[in-house]
C-alpha atoms as one frame of an Amber mdcrd trajectory, in Angstrom:
protein
  33.965 -69.160 -47.035  34.848 -73.199 -48.048  36.342 -75.090 -50.332  33.780
 -76.891 -51.926  34.062 -80.212 -52.049  31.494 -80.390 -55.349  32.448 -79.325
 -59.087  33.125 -75.392 -59.709  31.550 -74.910 -63.579  32.066 -71.211 -64.950
  28.806 -71.333 -66.584  29.016 -68.129 -69.027  26.633 -64.974 -70.532  26.367
 -65.731 -73.621  25.741 -63.050 -75.676  23.752 -60.908 -73.302  21.265 -59.730
 -75.390  19.892 -63.409 -75.991  18.693 -65.635 -74.176  21.624 -66.611 -71.689
  21.619 -64.912 -69.111  17.946 -65.888 -68.395  18.589 -69.424 -69.272  21.503
 -69.267 -66.875  19.422 -67.823 -63.602  16.456 -70.264 -64.794  18.922 -73.210
 -64.250  19.775 -72.058 -61.055  16.508 -70.659 -59.906  14.585 -74.132 -58.593
  18.164 -74.871 -57.137  20.717 -71.572 -56.480  23.206 -74.377 -54.806  22.947
 -77.524 -56.615  23.618 -80.689 -54.285  26.058 -82.446 -56.866  27.947 -78.886
 -58.444  29.380 -75.254 -57.201  28.000 -72.462 -59.938  30.358 -69.518 -60.895
  28.431 -67.078 -62.394  30.514 -65.529 -64.989  28.216 -62.344 -66.060  27.590
 -58.557 -66.957  25.452 -56.856 -63.718  23.749 -55.117 -66.565  22.794 -58.509
 -68.502  21.101 -59.584 -65.012  19.364 -56.366 -63.772  17.431 -56.753 -67.619
  15.922 -59.709 -65.942  14.405 -58.549 -63.186  11.442 -57.498 -64.399  10.818
 -60.598 -66.607  12.196 -62.951 -63.497  10.284 -61.247 -60.545  10.783 -64.655
 -58.802  14.080 -65.779 -58.674  16.002 -65.429 -55.405  17.804 -62.345 -56.272
  19.040 -62.022 -53.044  20.657 -65.400 -53.682  23.723 -63.985 -56.118  26.656
 -62.548 -54.311  28.897 -60.293 -56.497  33.002 -60.718 -57.052  35.105 -58.478
 -56.214  37.396 -60.042 -59.160  38.131 -63.839 -60.123  38.689 -65.719 -57.328
  42.301 -66.931 -56.894  41.155 -70.425 -55.623  37.866 -72.211 -55.266  37.768
 -71.115 -52.212  33.968 -69.253 -52.841  31.377 -67.923 -51.035  27.560 -68.857
 -50.135  24.571 -68.839 -52.880  25.733 -68.079 -56.771  28.560 -66.540 -56.496
  28.826 -64.247 -59.743  31.898 -62.368 -61.429  31.010 -59.278 -64.241  33.720
 -59.469 -66.349  33.123 -56.347 -67.302  31.884 -53.777 -64.243  29.686 -51.303
 -65.886  26.212 -49.885 -66.330  24.521 -49.789 -69.482  21.151 -50.897 -71.119
  20.431 -53.617 -72.628  18.895 -53.842 -75.336  17.301 -57.582 -75.543  16.805
 -59.252 -77.978  19.431 -56.499 -80.267  22.917 -57.532 -79.678  24.928 -54.149
 -81.046  29.114 -53.058 -79.915  28.920 -53.828 -76.191  26.984 -56.671 -75.879
  29.779 -58.622 -78.771  32.531 -56.862 -76.585  30.825 -58.672 -73.275  30.152
 -61.213 -74.586  34.229 -62.350 -75.120  35.191 -60.521 -71.868  32.440 -63.460
 -70.076  34.540 -66.032 -72.183  37.573 -64.709 -71.953  37.041 -64.666 -68.051
  35.132 -67.925 -67.962  39.125 -69.580 -69.371  41.030 -68.406 -66.958  38.838
 -69.414 -64.278  39.999 -72.951 -66.122  42.583 -72.359 -66.963  43.534 -71.989
 -63.057  41.733 -74.202 -61.137  39.518 -71.793 -59.444  36.759 -73.923 -62.105
  36.721 -76.877 -62.974  34.530 -77.076 -66.834  33.840 -74.025 -68.705  29.727
 -74.347 -69.861  28.836 -71.718 -72.481  26.422 -70.260 -72.752  25.449 -69.058
 -76.667  26.807 -66.141 -78.362  26.084 -64.806 -82.241  29.180 -64.981 -83.935
  27.501 -62.670 -86.596  27.425 -60.155 -83.687  31.067 -60.036 -82.180  32.644
 -60.695 -86.212  30.804 -57.835 -86.734  31.553 -55.252 -83.455  34.435 -57.275
 -82.194  36.148 -59.916 -83.344  36.319 -60.493 -86.817  36.394 -63.923 -88.928
  34.842 -65.310 -85.149  33.997 -68.314 -85.941  32.047 -69.254 -83.587  33.869
 -70.663 -79.795  35.321 -73.716 -81.069  37.905 -71.959 -82.962  38.532 -69.126
 -80.369  39.114 -71.737 -77.847  41.528 -73.437 -79.703  43.194 -70.511 -81.177
  43.105 -69.672 -77.663  45.119 -72.633 -76.403  47.282 -72.815 -78.985  45.961
 -75.505 -80.185  46.348 -74.507 -84.230  50.175 -74.805 -83.648  50.275 -78.772
 -83.376  47.545 -80.273 -86.289  44.144 -80.529 -85.587  44.106 -81.798 -82.056
  40.927 -80.415 -81.127  36.775 -80.957 -82.456  33.799 -80.153 -81.938  31.856
 -83.041 -81.038  28.205 -83.407 -79.008  26.928 -85.867 -76.826  23.232 -86.772
 -76.936  21.566 -89.647 -75.155  22.024 -92.151 -78.909  24.438 -90.277 -80.425
  27.777 -88.847 -80.390  29.344 -86.993 -83.759  31.946 -85.317 -83.784  32.758
 -83.121 -87.214  34.869 -83.227 -89.695  34.731 -78.931 -90.978  32.577 -77.163
 -88.966  31.473 -72.804 -89.437  32.475 -73.151 -93.581  30.847 -72.945 -96.450
  30.021 -76.101 -98.009  32.309 -76.221-101.122  34.848 -75.281 -98.119  33.961
 -77.855 -96.300  34.492 -79.971 -98.893  37.799 -78.952 -99.861  38.662 -79.658
 -96.716  38.375 -83.224 -96.805  42.044 -84.297 -97.335  44.295 -87.223 -96.049
  45.676 -84.835 -93.599  42.964 -83.560 -91.954  41.094 -86.897 -91.386  44.286
 -88.365 -89.756  44.286 -85.865 -87.145  40.633 -85.775 -86.977  40.348 -89.563
 -86.672  43.512 -89.571 -83.974  42.322 -86.492 -82.131  38.752 -88.244 -81.778
  40.382 -92.022 -80.633  43.455 -90.313 -78.635  40.561 -87.962 -76.230  37.113
 -90.419 -76.657  38.053 -93.536 -78.164  36.210 -95.996 -79.112  34.147 -97.650
 -82.317  34.057 -94.697 -84.979  32.987 -95.065 -88.588  33.398 -92.482 -90.885
  30.257 -91.319 -93.094  30.540 -91.121 -96.336  30.852 -87.622 -98.758  28.407
 -89.084-102.172  24.905 -90.710-101.923  25.215 -94.899-100.652  29.417 -93.558
-100.145  29.237 -93.121-103.203  28.383 -96.572-104.701  31.562 -98.395-105.716
  32.574 -94.658-107.823  29.038 -94.718-109.757  28.365 -91.531-107.607  31.814
 -89.408-106.939  34.954 -90.642-106.535  35.848 -89.156-103.269  34.754 -91.747
-101.464  36.972 -94.241-102.834  40.036 -92.085-103.339  39.761 -89.940-100.266
  38.258 -91.733 -97.594  38.277 -95.151 -98.210  42.506 -94.877 -97.808  42.978
 -92.735 -93.991  40.087 -95.362 -93.227  42.576 -97.915 -94.281  45.580 -95.321
 -92.296  43.619 -95.149 -88.935  42.967 -99.270 -88.812  46.790 -99.346 -89.680
  47.609 -96.878 -86.619  45.524 -99.028 -84.772  42.097 -97.891 -85.004  39.189
 -99.007 -84.653  37.884 -97.151 -87.771  35.002 -98.174 -90.294  33.589 -96.560
 -93.477  33.448 -95.179 -94.983  29.815 -95.737 -94.461  26.670 -94.338 -96.621
  25.340 -91.220 -94.106  21.814 -92.167 -95.171  21.890 -95.436 -92.939  25.023
 -93.924 -90.189  23.320 -92.367 -87.963  20.763 -94.843 -86.961  23.479 -97.380
 -87.206  24.853 -95.821 -83.987  22.148 -95.000 -82.301  21.504 -98.520 -82.401
  24.747 -99.097 -80.845  27.383-100.732 -84.054  29.112 -97.473 -83.585  30.332
 -95.061 -80.342  31.174 -92.295 -82.332  29.803 -90.379 -86.244  32.956 -88.535
 -87.899  30.534 -86.611 -89.526  32.359 -84.409 -92.717  30.956 -81.013 -92.347
  28.257 -78.934 -89.667  25.258 -79.806 -91.328  25.972 -83.308 -92.187  26.999
 -84.479 -88.359  24.357 -81.554 -86.893  21.260 -82.538 -88.510  21.429 -85.485
 -87.357  21.866 -84.546 -83.680  19.421 -82.710 -83.494  16.793 -84.871 -85.011
  17.274 -86.836 -82.872  18.442 -85.135 -79.598  17.071 -81.166 -79.329  17.290
 -79.546 -76.235  19.219 -82.615 -74.576  22.335 -82.696 -76.819  25.812 -81.578
 -75.063  28.239 -79.165 -77.457  31.718 -80.848 -76.414  35.050 -79.581 -77.332
  37.574 -82.291 -77.580  41.446 -82.168 -77.640  41.289 -78.864 -74.952  43.467
 -78.934 -71.963  40.410 -77.655 -69.880  36.608 -79.301 -70.421  34.579 -76.968
 -71.656  30.870 -77.712 -73.072  27.903 -75.588 -74.152  23.601 -75.884 -75.747
  23.566 -77.300 -78.805  20.885 -73.841 -79.864  21.783 -70.466 -80.479  21.064
 -67.189 -78.984  17.237 -66.674 -79.505  17.226 -63.433 -79.666  13.317 -63.639
 -80.922  12.464 -65.009 -77.447  14.830 -62.661 -75.099  13.042 -60.628 -72.138
   9.953 -62.623 -72.351  10.520 -65.059 -70.035   9.769 -67.965 -72.014  13.036
 -69.474 -73.081  13.329 -73.173 -71.344  15.893 -73.991 -69.597  16.537 -77.390
 -70.287  18.767 -78.207 -72.835  21.325 -76.196 -69.901  20.286 -78.324 -67.594
  21.434 -81.348 -69.937  25.009 -79.822 -70.544  25.347 -79.637 -66.416  24.327
 -83.103 -66.346  26.575 -84.738 -68.929  29.531 -81.708 -68.387  29.450 -83.988
 -64.345  29.309 -87.266 -66.793  32.657 -85.907 -68.493  33.669 -85.096 -64.546
  33.163 -88.232 -63.643  34.091 -90.708 -66.376  30.602 -91.491 -66.481  30.940
 -90.226 -70.631  31.162 -90.449 -73.220  29.644 -93.940 -74.015  30.833 -96.566
 -75.566  29.755-100.224 -76.057  29.363-102.651 -73.628
């Protein structure tokens, strides 16, 4: 046992019936003890056992099962693994049921406890199934972001958290996330915009552009009034508070302008407005970062991919990109700002 001088990353399994456990094992297969960081895998023994036939070349003898959550950063050699459930069961890869939903949440809660206690420097989450968790285990669950904010108590103090994405040439935050489009439009209010812009400035900083809602940001009212009546006053108010905010900018060209370096951040108004741009530009290399939490949490930009689970073909490249971005956030090299 030795105190690690490297950052400790708690890696949670996601839905054990999805590709999460597979991509985590593939990530660790080439370098079971990465030179730049120390893994702490939070995964059910059953989930890893199910992958033995799928990943026969994985160094299974490198897994070191912990008897319980570590009380400090003293971790054993190899790949330490914490089983958040501890029960024997069969996993039907590709088909998420009640036990899988419960296992996903147990791993997430265990990972949260590790970063809050200081045993880990960051929480890196594999994808979960919102539908499975909401149906089988936690009604109303709509994703990691809101759950993490709720656990951290942030919702009691206004909207001081955001879902954000770091890509090689584009940094995007979302005003509204996993809600229907009509509800997202209703959520474009002066208060929500003010809180989101303050959050983005406080936790990331830089030059921020607000995406317009309507085509051409309303075309002077010809194509909609929301940009002039809601967005423009919110931008003006933010600038009066000293924030470097611009817009509303026509969304059809804004993301291209941001990729060229005109802005550090784009505040997109709803999920697909921002994520279509991010995933078109950088699918597989973008990192989901939850701004505002009292601990660092990152994730991949893809889902559980149930049709691929158990086939051994899942790509660990996106998770490797997340780990690299996480280390950049720890070191202060990210987020990127214009020079």
